[in-house]
N, C-alpha and C positions, 0 to 999 in steps of 0.2 A: 292480607293473608286469608286464604279460604279455609273453611272448616271442611275437612275430609271425613265424611261419615261412612266409613266402610266397616268391615268386621274387625279392624284393628284399632278403632277409635276408643280412647279411654272414656268410660261412661260412669258418671256418678249419679245414680238414680235415687230420688227421695220419695217419689210418688208412683203409684201404679194406676193404670187405666181401669176404671170401673164404670158400671152402668150409671152410677150417680154423678159422675163427673163429665160424662160425654153425652150429647144428645142422642137418643135412640131413634133411629129412623125405621119405622115399620115397613114391611113389604107393601108395595102399592100396586094392587092388581089392576091391570089395564092402563096404568099411567104411562106416559111416554118416558123413554129412558132419560135418566139424569146424566150429569157429568160422569165420565168413567171413574174419576177420582176427584176428591174434594178435600179442602182444608176444613177441619172442624175442631171443636174443643170447648172448654168452659170459658166463662166470661173473665175469670181471674185465675191466674196461676201463680203459685208461691214457690220460690226457690231460695236456697241458702247461699251465702257467700262466706268464704274462708280466706282470710288474707287478701281480700279484694277480688278473688276469682269465683265465678259462678259455678255452682254444682247443682245438678238436678234436671228435671224435666222442664223444658222451656215451653211446653204446651203446643208444640207444632205437630198436629196429628193429621193423618191422611186416611180417608174412609172410601171404601168401594161399596156403593149402595145396592145397585140393581144387578150387577154382574161382577165377576172377578176381574180385577185389573192386572193384566199380565204383560210383561215386557221381556222380549228376548233379544240378546245381543249376540253377534256371531261374526266370524271372519273365516272364509274358506281356506286361505293360505296365509303364511307369515308376511307375504307382501301385500295383503289386502287390508284396507282400513276396517276399523270396527264399525259395524252397522247395527242399528237398533230398530225394532219395530214393536208396535203395540198390537196385540192380538185382539182386535175389536170384534164385537158380535157379527159384524158384516165382513170380516176378513182382515188380514194384516195391513197395518198402516205405518209408513215410515216415520221415525222420530228424528230429532236433530242428531248430527254426527256425534260420536262418542270418542273419548280418549282413554277410557279406563273400563275395567270389568267390575270393580267393587262398588260402583255407584253410578247414578245418572248425573252427568255434568250439569251444574248450575240449575238443579231442578227447583230449588226454593231460594228465595231471597227474603231476608227479614231485616227490619229496621227497628231500632229502639230509640224512642224520643222522650224528652223531658216534658211532662204534662203541663208544667206551668207556662212554658212559652213555645212548646213544639220544637225545640232545638233537637236536631238529629245528633245522637250520641254514638251510635254504633250501626254499622251495616255489614251484613255477612251474606256471602253466597254459599249455599249448601249443596255439596255433591251427595246425593241421597241414595243409600241402599234401601230398597223397599222391603228386603227380607230381614226386618228387625226381629229381635227375640221377643219383644213385648207386644205382640199382636193379640187382639182379643175380639170376640164376637160383640156385636152391638144390638142383636135382637135374637130371640129364642128360635126363630125359624132359619137362621143362617146355618151353613154347614158346621157340623160339630167340631171338625178339625180342619186346619189349614193344610193344603197340599204343598205349599211352597217351602223352599229351603229356609234354614235359619242362617242368616249371614250371606255375604256375597264373596265370590272367589277373588283372589288377589295375585295368583301366579301370573307373571307377565306372559307366559305362553298359553294362557287359557284360550280355548277355541270358541266356546259358546257358553252363555250363562242365562239363567232364568230368574227373574224377579217378579214378585206378585203380591197382591193383597186379595184374600179370598172374599167372595161376595158376602156383604153384611159384616165385614170385619174392619177393624181400624188398627193402624199401626202408628206408634209414636216415633217421630223422627228425632233421634238423639243428637244433641248439639253441645256435648261437653268438650271444652277446649280451653287450654291454659291461657289463651290470649283474650278470652272474653271476661272482662272485668267490669264490675259495677258496684258502686257504693250502695248500702242499704237504702231502701226507699221504694216508691211506686213509680212505674214507668208505663208509657204507652207502647204497645208492641204491635207491629204490623208485619204479617207474614204473607208472602205472595208466591204463587207458582210462576216459574219463569215464562216469559212471553212466548218463546218458541214452542214450549210444551202446551200452553193454552191454545195456540193456533193449531198445532198438530193433533191434539186430542179433542178439540172442540169443547173445552171446559167453559161452563157458564161463568160470567163475571163474578157473580155472588159466591161461587164455589172456589174461585181462584185466589181470594184474598180473605184474611181473617184479622180482625182488630180486637185486642183484649188488653187487660191490665196485667202487668208483670210486677209482682211484689217480691222484692229482694230483702231478705232478713239476714242478720248476722248469725252465724252458727254459735250456739252457746257451748260452754264447757261440758264435755261429757256426751255431747250429741254425736250419734253415730250416723255417718253418711255411707250408704251401701254402694259398693262398686260392683259393676257387672262382671261376673266371672263365668258366664255361660260360654259354651264352645262355639267356634265359628267354622266355616268351611275352610279347610286347610290346616286346622289346628289338630295336634294329636291330643285330644281332650278326653276326659273321662266319659264313659258310656257303658251301656249294657252289652255284653258280648254273648254270642250264641254258644250253647253247650251241646256237645254231641255225646251219645252213649259210647263209652270206651270199651275196648276189648278186655276180656278177662285176662289177668296176668298169665303169661305163658301161651295164650291163644295165638294161633297162626293167622296172619292177615289173609284176606281173600285177594288173590292176584288176578282172577278172571274178570274180564270186562262184562258188565251187566248193563245193557241198554246203551243209549247214545244220545248226544244232544238232539234237541227237537227244534222248537221255534224260537229259542232264546239262547244264543251262542255268544260267548265273549270274543273280543278281538283286541289283543294286546298291542299297544303301540308305545313308542318312546318319545319323550319330548327332548329337544336339544339340551345339552348340559348347560348349567347356569351356576352362578356363584363361584366362578373360578378365582383362585388365589394361590399364592405360594406359601408354603409353611415358613415359619420364622427363620429357619436355617437355610431356606432356599432349596432344600433337597426334594420336596414333594409338591406336586401340582394337585391341589385339592379342588373339588367340584361337587355340586349337587346334581342329582338326577331324579327323573320321574318317569315311571312306567304307568300308563293308564289304560283303561278298558273302554274302547270305542264301540263295542258290540251292543247287542240288544238284550243281553243276559249277563248275569254275574259270573265272575270267576270264583268258584267255591272250592277250597282245598281243605279237606278234613285230615287231621293227623291222629293216629292211634299208637300209643306207646308200646314198644316191644318189651314187655315185662318191666324190669327195673332198670333197663339201660337208658342212656340219654339219646335214644334214637326213636323216632316215630315213623311209621309207614304212612305215606301221604297218598290220598286219593282225591282226584278231581270228581266232584259231584255234579251231575247234569240235572238241570231243572228246566221246566217249561215256563211259559209266560205267566202261568198262574202260581208259580212258586212250588210246584210239586216235583219231587225227585223222580227222574225218569231213568237214571242209571248212574254208574260210577266206573272209574278206571284208576288203577294204581299208576301214579305218575312220578314216583321218586320217594324221597325221605325228607324228614325234618330233623334238625339237630339242635342241641342246646348250645347257643352261642355265648361264650363267656367274656367277650370283649367288654370293657367297662362301659362303653356307650351303647351297648346292646343288652346283654343279660336277659335273653328271652329266646323263644323257639324260632328258628328260621327254616323256611322251605328252601331246599337247595336248588340251584340252577334255574332260578326264576329270571335272572338277567345277567348280562355280562358287560363289563366296561373294558374298552381297548383304546390305547393311544396309537394313532396311525401317523405315519410320516406324510409329507406333502403329496406323495404319490399314492397314498391310502393303503400302504402295506403296514402290517403290524410291527410295532416297535416295543410296546409294553402292554401287558395284560394285567389288570388289577387283581389283587389277591382276593377281593370280595367275590363270593360266589353263592351266598345264601341271603335270604330276605324274609322279613315278616311283612305280610300284606296288610295294609290298613288304608282306609279312605281319607287321606290327608288333604287332598286338593280336589275341588270341583273343576275339572278340566273342560268338559263339554256336556252341560245338562240339556242340550237341545237334541242329542242323539235319541233315536227311537229306543224306548225302554229304559231311559235314564232313571236312576233312583235318586230323587231329590232329597231324601232324608236317610242316607245310609247310617247303619247302626254302629258298625265297628270303626270308629274314628280315632281310637287311642291304642297305644302299644300294649298296655297291660291286658286288656280284655281280648285283643286280637292275638297276642303273642304268648300269653300264658306265663307261668312262673316255673320254678325248678320242680315243683311237685305236681305239675299237670300230667294227667294220664291221657288226656285227649284235648283237642282244641279245633277251632274252625277259623280259618283265615279267608277273608272275602275281599275281592276288589269289585265293587259294584259298577254297573254300567254308567258311564259318564264321569267316574272318579279316577283319580290317580294317586300313586303312593310316592311321596318325595323322600329321598334320603339326602339329608343335608351334608355339606362338606366337612362338618366337624366330626362326623361319625367314622368309626374305624372302617378302613377299607375304601373310603371315598377319595382315593388319591393314586397318583402314579409317581414313581421315583423318576426325577428328571435331571438331577445334578450331574449325571454322567452322559447327558444328551447334548448335542450341539445346538446352537441357536438356529432358529428357523421356524417355519410354519408347521403345525401339526393339527390333527383332528381328534377330538374326543368322541368316540363312538359309544353310544348307549344302545344296547340291543336287548329286547324282551324275548323271553322263551328261546334262548340260543340253541338248545338241544332239541327243540320242537317236541318236548315230552308232554306239553299241555295241549289240549284240544281247543282250537280256536277257528274262527271262520276264515281268517286270512293271515298268512305268515309272510307275505311279501312286503309288509309295511312295518316290520318290527324294529328297524334300526333308524336312529337319528344321529347326525354328525354336527359337531360344533367346532369351528376353526379357531385356533388360538396361535399366538406367536410367543416363542421364548427368545429373550434378548438379554443384553447386559453382560456382566462379567461374572466369573465364578464366585466372587465375594459380594456381588450386587446384582443378583439375577432378577429379571422382570418377566411378567406375563401380561400380555394384552389379548383381547378377544375381539373377534369380528362379529358385527351385528348380524342378526338373522332377520332379513326382510325389514319390516317396519317396527319390529318388536324392540322396545327400549327396556332392557333389563339392567341398565347401569344402576349400581347401588343396591340391587336385589341379591341377597344371599352372601354379601361380603366379598365380592370380587375386587381385584386390584385396580384395573384400569380398562376402559373401553377402547376399541380401535375401530 
């Protein structure tokens, strides 16, 4: 069983990277470039075990010494395989084929041996996300902040991702897994970068392998093992939201257009629906949907409350590539959505869901017509102007509360907003429809009230089939190209 180390891995960290535990590599003026990435770490690493399972930092660290180590994965269409390339100082270089977005396949292999006789006890292949949360500088002249995202995307319809380690920074590869069990004692640990990556990246032999002691000690009563709770790409996690100056109570909103988009314009697109399933009584077809921003600028919508009413006037704010406001335009309203799975402010008419017959004529239109914008998924961080560290990733700061008098909702370039199938409105009533093939249509900006660079790419279709009997209804779905989303989002069955 492989350890899958993406943004969803359960991590139990007991130590932090510090300048005293990792070798510091100073800048070497005039020296030839070293390996683009290398294994590093202390001679001895101590972890705890509880009920036989290891918890903590296994000491597998990757360092980028002389330049940033950046990897980009991408696919141009759903029928295209995922390709990866290293952005080397001399230009892009192809990496081994990939099967996932949230990690590099088989990037590291580690072995645990018994020191007394060298017996091999454990071997694991690690699929590694380079965008770990616990990255740190290794020298004072390294960049003060890392530009790279925290976590890797996991949406099966992801189009492009960026992973990287900043120059002079080190990242700890987390290897927490319930299947990794060792008794207390001292072991010989050998970690290696996978051979295909050594060859593709030109890594020196000494940088591709690390040998050290792994000390496993039993957790004592009362000892606290800290679990990672930091947000990942795709999670509606807590964060700092932007605050805008509200209108005075009773003030009339400005309806005149002031300025226009410049060199940073959003482009809204829809992903195919996913997570299809029938409700327990078979009456409703539930699904998840995502609208994302493929443009080179953010979609910024500010809301200003109309006095004491539960309505806000909504304005699209235009910004240039430097982040300066160049204008604004009223684009509709925001309302307070009282559904139990929402209970926050929604911008109306952002997207529309329609169930189409096999001939693509409308048969059912979803009741859902309002949305709160939040950057829940990294859909394509390779687009020009993509924001690798969007701020509004959670519903509370993005969507406000009942007492809000103003708020800002943003869909950053490269990110999308997923509405899961358990939320109110993410369903069509189908118990009165005959068996057969249908299409779930997800359309962004259906009334074209928002300003974007292209409105011809706003709709995505997903083919599904209804079958069975009135008392035992079934839904199956058709695959989209090479994308395997079976088991993602709680769907019933693939077709």
